[in-house]
C-alpha positions as CSV (number, residue, x, y, z in Angstrom):
1,X,-10.0,-15.4,-1.6
2,X,-11.0,-14.3,2.1
3,X,-14.7,-13.8,2.1
4,X,-15.2,-10.7,4.4
5,X,-12.9,-8.1,2.6
6,X,-14.5,-9.3,-0.6
7,X,-18.1,-8.9,0.8
8,X,-17.1,-5.5,2.1
9,X,-15.8,-4.1,-1.1
10,X,-18.9,-5.6,-3.1
11,X,-21.2,-4.2,-0.6
12,X,-19.8,-0.6,-0.8
13,X,-19.5,-0.8,-4.7
14,X,-23.3,-1.9,-4.8
15,X,-24.3,0.5,-2.3
16,X,-22.7,3.8,-3.9
17,X,-24.0,3.2,-7.3
18,X,-27.0,5.3,-6.3
19,X,-24.8,8.3,-5.9
20,X,-23.1,8.2,-9.1
21,X,-24.9,11.1,-10.7
22,X,-25.1,13.4,-7.9
23,X,-21.6,12.7,-6.5
24,X,-19.6,11.6,-9.5
25,X,-16.1,12.3,-8.4
26,X,-16.8,10.8,-4.9
27,X,-18.3,7.7,-6.5
28,X,-15.4,7.1,-8.8
29,X,-13.0,7.7,-5.8
30,X,-15.0,5.1,-3.6
31,X,-15.2,2.5,-6.4
32,X,-11.5,2.6,-7.5
33,X,-9.5,3.8,-4.4
34,X,-10.7,1.4,-1.8
35,X,-8.3,-1.2,-0.4
36,X,-10.0,-3.5,1.7
37,X,-11.3,-1.0,4.5
38,X,-8.7,2.1,3.6
39,X,-9.4,4.6,1.3
40,X,-6.1,5.9,-0.5
41,X,-7.2,8.9,-2.3
42,X,-7.3,12.9,-2.6
43,X,-7.4,15.9,-4.7
44,X,-4.9,17.5,-7.0
45,X,-7.1,20.6,-7.6
46,X,-7.5,22.3,-4.1
47,X,-7.7,21.9,-0.5
48,X,-11.4,22.8,-0.7
49,X,-12.0,20.1,-3.3
50,X,-10.3,17.5,-0.9
51,X,-12.3,18.6,2.1
52,X,-15.7,18.3,0.2
53,X,-14.6,14.8,-1.3
54,X,-14.1,13.7,2.4
55,X,-17.1,15.4,3.5
56,X,-19.3,13.7,0.8
57,X,-17.6,10.5,1.4
58,X,-18.6,10.4,5.1
59,X,-22.1,11.2,4.2
60,X,-22.6,8.7,1.6
61,X,-21.1,5.8,3.9
62,X,-22.9,7.2,7.0
63,X,-26.2,6.6,5.2
64,X,-25.3,2.9,5.0
65,X,-24.3,3.0,8.8
66,X,-20.5,2.8,7.9
67,X,-18.5,5.0,10.1
68,X,-15.4,6.5,8.0
69,X,-12.9,7.8,10.4
70,X,-9.0,8.5,11.0
71,X,-8.2,11.0,8.3
72,X,-4.6,11.5,7.4
73,X,-3.0,14.5,5.4
74,X,0.2,16.5,5.1
75,X,-1.7,19.6,4.3
76,X,-2.1,21.7,7.5
77,X,-5.0,23.8,5.8
78,X,-7.1,20.7,5.1
79,X,-6.3,19.1,8.6
80,X,-7.8,22.7,10.0
81,X,-10.9,22.2,8.0
82,X,-11.4,18.9,9.3
83,X,-10.9,19.7,12.9
84,X,-13.3,22.7,12.5
85,X,-15.9,20.7,11.1
86,X,-15.5,17.7,13.5
87,X,-14.6,15.4,10.9
88,X,-13.0,11.9,11.9
89,X,-9.9,11.5,14.0
90,X,-7.3,13.7,12.3
91,X,-3.6,12.6,12.9
92,X,-2.0,14.3,15.8
93,X,0.6,17.0,15.2
94,X,3.4,14.9,16.7
95,X,2.6,12.1,14.3
96,X,5.7,11.9,11.9
97,X,4.9,9.0,10.2
98,X,2.4,6.2,9.7
99,X,1.7,3.3,7.3
100,X,-0.4,3.4,4.1
101,X,-1.0,-0.2,2.7
102,X,2.0,-1.3,4.6
103,X,4.3,1.5,3.4
104,X,5.7,4.1,5.4
105,X,4.5,7.7,4.7
106,X,6.7,10.5,6.2
107,X,4.5,13.4,6.8
108,X,7.2,15.9,7.6
109,X,8.9,15.4,4.0
110,X,6.0,13.9,2.3
111,X,7.7,10.8,1.1
112,X,7.0,7.0,0.9
113,X,9.7,4.7,2.1
114,X,9.9,0.8,1.7
115,X,10.7,-0.8,4.9
116,X,13.0,-3.4,3.7
117,X,15.0,-4.1,7.0
118,X,12.9,-7.2,7.7
119,X,13.6,-8.6,4.4
120,X,17.4,-7.9,4.8
121,X,17.5,-9.7,8.3
122,X,15.7,-12.7,6.7
123,X,18.0,-13.0,3.7
124,X,21.0,-12.7,6.0
125,X,20.0,-15.8,8.1
126,X,18.5,-18.1,5.5
127,X,19.9,-20.9,3.7
128,X,20.0,-21.3,-0.1
129,X,17.0,-23.8,-0.3
130,X,13.8,-23.6,-2.4
131,X,11.9,-23.2,1.1
132,X,13.9,-20.4,1.9
133,X,13.8,-18.7,-1.6
134,X,9.8,-18.9,-1.3
135,X,9.8,-17.5,2.1
136,X,12.0,-14.6,1.0
137,X,9.8,-14.0,-2.0
138,X,6.6,-14.0,0.0
139,X,8.3,-11.1,2.1
140,X,8.2,-8.8,-0.9
141,X,5.1,-6.6,-0.2
142,X,5.0,-3.9,-2.8
143,X,1.2,-3.4,-3.3
144,X,1.9,0.1,-5.0
145,X,4.7,-1.2,-7.2
146,X,7.4,0.8,-6.2
147,X,10.0,-2.0,-6.6
148,X,8.0,-4.1,-9.1
149,X,11.3,-4.6,-11.4
150,X,12.8,-6.5,-8.5
151,X,9.8,-8.5,-7.6
152,X,9.6,-9.5,-11.1
153,X,13.3,-10.8,-11.2
154,X,12.6,-12.8,-7.8
155,X,9.3,-14.3,-9.4
156,X,11.3,-15.4,-12.5
157,X,13.9,-16.9,-10.4
158,X,11.3,-18.7,-8.3
159,X,9.8,-20.1,-11.7
160,X,13.5,-21.4,-12.6
161,X,14.0,-23.1,-9.2
162,X,10.7,-24.8,-9.6
163,X,11.6,-26.2,-12.9
164,X,14.6,-27.9,-11.5
165,X,12.5,-30.1,-9.3
166,X,14.2,-29.6,-6.1
167,X,13.0,-30.9,-3.1
168,X,12.1,-28.1,-0.4
169,X,15.3,-28.3,1.7
170,X,17.8,-29.2,-1.0
171,X,20.7,-26.7,-1.7
172,X,20.4,-24.5,-4.9
173,X,22.8,-25.5,-7.8
174,X,25.6,-23.1,-8.0
175,X,24.2,-21.2,-11.1
176,X,20.8,-20.7,-9.2
177,X,22.5,-19.8,-5.9
178,X,24.5,-17.0,-7.5
179,X,21.5,-15.6,-9.4
180,X,19.6,-15.7,-6.2
181,X,22.1,-14.0,-4.1
182,X,22.6,-11.3,-6.8
183,X,19.0,-10.7,-7.0
184,X,18.3,-10.3,-3.2
185,X,21.4,-8.1,-3.0
186,X,19.9,-5.8,-5.5
187,X,16.7,-5.6,-3.6
188,X,18.6,-4.8,-0.6
189,X,20.5,-1.9,-2.1
190,X,16.9,-0.4,-2.0
191,X,16.8,-0.4,1.9
192,X,16.6,3.3,2.1
193,X,14.4,3.8,-1.2
194,X,12.2,6.8,-0.8
195,X,9.7,8.4,-3.4
196,X,7.9,11.7,-3.1
197,X,4.3,11.1,-2.6
198,X,3.2,14.0,-4.4
199,X,4.2,12.4,-7.8
200,X,0.7,11.0,-7.4
201,X,-0.9,14.6,-7.2
202,X,-2.9,13.9,-4.1
203,X,-3.3,15.8,-0.6
């Protein structure tokens, strides 16, 4: 466990407890939707509600000398409200995409996309060994769980590889090699995998 992110999260959760009654929704958002120093949340009800949630969050954290900034949304109406009220560093109009928890968010069509190209390049150039299999598995960064079925397959295969007791640079047996290559090719098929963000009902 890295100390700094843990202390930050624990400090915020401890501090916002005093706002639990007066700002219940904001309190719940801050205690459940904070990922290290990024807040990944919104409102499904209205633009005004999303605005007041962001405004309340700024005020609560400002009281603790924490500066919340760099707000992003696909809603032009919400963006306008933020600008009119001097809230944060709102994304520029020419910004078409940005990263949210390491995943690309396309603001034009409001979709999330997994950047699988680095993984594709890695698989293409690696040998079939325990070391390379572990290196590949470590590249599967999927914090929201878009490709969790594929991640699970890879992790189960890693367990099988470990049970064989192979050395780090030994070639995988034919059976495992075939399984590994099939699993990697299935992940690679998701290179252009996109998902509509509004399935989560947030602005």
